[in-house]
C-alpha positions in Angstrom: 125.7 132.6 151.5 128.5 132.4 154.1 126.4 133.7 157.0 123.5 131.3 156.3 125.8 128.3 156.2 127.5 129.3 159.5 124.1 129.8 161.1 122.8 126.5 159.9 125.9 124.8 161.3 125.5 126.4 164.7 121.8 125.6 164.7 122.6 121.9 164.1 125.1 122.0 166.9 122.6 123.6 169.3 120.1 120.8 168.7 122.4 118.6 170.8 124.4 121.0 172.9 126.8 118.2 174.0 128.3 118.4 170.5 128.9 122.2 170.7 132.4 122.9 172.0 133.4 126.4 173.1 135.9 126.6 170.3 133.4 125.7 167.6 130.9 128.2 169.0 133.6 130.9 169.3 135.0 130.3 165.8 131.6 130.4 164.2 130.5 133.5 166.0 133.8 135.1 165.1 133.4 134.2 161.4 129.8 135.5 161.4 130.7 138.8 163.0 133.6 139.3 160.7 131.4 138.6 157.7 128.7 141.0 159.0 130.9 143.9 159.8 133.0 143.7 156.7 130.7 146.0 154.7 130.6 148.5 157.5 134.3 148.9 158.0 135.0 148.9 154.3 138.2 148.0 152.5 140.4 147.9 155.6 139.0 144.4 156.5 137.9 142.9 153.2 138.2 139.2 152.4 141.4 138.0 150.9 140.8 137.5 147.2 141.6 133.8 147.6 138.8 133.4 150.2 136.4 135.4 148.0 137.3 133.1 145.1 136.7 129.9 147.2 133.3 131.1 148.4 132.2 131.8 144.9 133.7 128.4 143.7 131.6 126.6 146.4 128.5 128.5 145.4 128.9 127.6 141.8 130.5 124.1 142.0 129.8 122.6 145.4 128.9 119.3 143.9 132.2 118.8 142.1 134.9 116.6 143.6 138.3 118.0 144.7 137.3 121.6 144.7 140.4 122.6 146.5 142.5 121.1 143.8 140.6 123.2 141.2 141.5 126.2 143.3 145.2 125.2 143.5 145.3 125.0 139.7 143.3 128.2 139.1 145.1 130.3 141.7 148.6 128.9 141.1 149.1 128.6 144.8 149.8 125.7 147.1 146.9 124.0 148.9 148.4 124.8 152.3 148.6 128.5 151.5 145.0 128.6 150.1 143.7 126.7 153.2 145.6 129.0 155.6 144.1 132.1 154.0 140.6 130.7 154.2 141.0 129.6 157.8 142.4 133.1 158.7 139.4 134.8 157.1 136.6 132.5 158.5 138.0 130.6 161.4 136.9 127.3 159.9 138.7 125.2 157.3 137.7 125.2 153.7 136.8 121.5 154.0 134.4 122.3 156.9 132.8 125.1 155.0 132.3 122.9 152.0 130.8 120.1 154.1 128.4 122.5 155.8 127.4 123.9 152.5 126.8 120.5 151.0 124.9 119.3 154.1 122.7 122.4 153.9 122.0 121.7 150.2 121.2 118.0 151.1 118.8 119.2 153.8 117.1 121.4 151.3 116.7 118.6 148.8 115.4 116.3 151.5 112.8 118.9 152.4 111.7 119.8 148.9 112.1 116.7 146.7 111.3 113.0 146.6 114.9 112.1 145.5 116.5 109.1 147.1 119.1 109.6 149.7 121.7 108.0 147.4 120.7 110.5 144.6 120.9 113.4 147.0 124.3 112.2 148.1 125.6 112.3 144.5 123.8 115.6 143.7 125.7 117.4 146.5 129.1 115.9 145.7 129.5 112.7 147.6 130.1 109.6 145.7 130.4 107.5 148.8 127.0 107.2 150.5 128.7 106.0 153.8 130.7 109.2 154.0 127.7 111.3 153.2 125.6 109.7 155.9 128.4 110.0 158.5 128.9 113.7 157.7 125.1 114.4 157.6 124.8 112.8 161.1 127.8 114.7 162.4 126.3 118.1 161.4 122.7 117.4 162.1 122.8 114.7 164.7 120.5 112.5 162.7 120.7 110.3 159.6 119.4 111.6 156.3 116.4 109.2 156.6 115.6 110.4 160.2 115.9 114.0 159.0 113.5 113.4 156.1 111.0 111.6 158.3 111.1 114.3 161.0 110.2 116.9 158.4 107.2 115.0 157.1 105.5 114.7 160.5 
């Protein structure tokens, strides 16, 4: 779940190191370590229930639009508070986490299906193909088409 998404994000950044800033690297490593040691140190450092809820929400409904607004309604808490809690627990924003999750799902679909890039964009929660392509390129340093072609060679 969380650990795999953070590792995939770091991997994509290492593919072109000029896109890997020290702060991104530090934040991802910090979030991964926090996630890995949490079971060892027990209840003293558990995830905030809001962060736990958001992770489960993404796992279940990553393809839906406005997930943070669903969380606001369900948790009866302001967006700024929910976002701050998530950022504190993982050192990345909820939006970044959702984007990484969706891009990893898109990569999986590109690898394992013959779906069109437009259909994959819709399947992972992006109604605007231009936004999807831009985010995909930002996180993988290649377009969805380039990614698909590189995995068929």
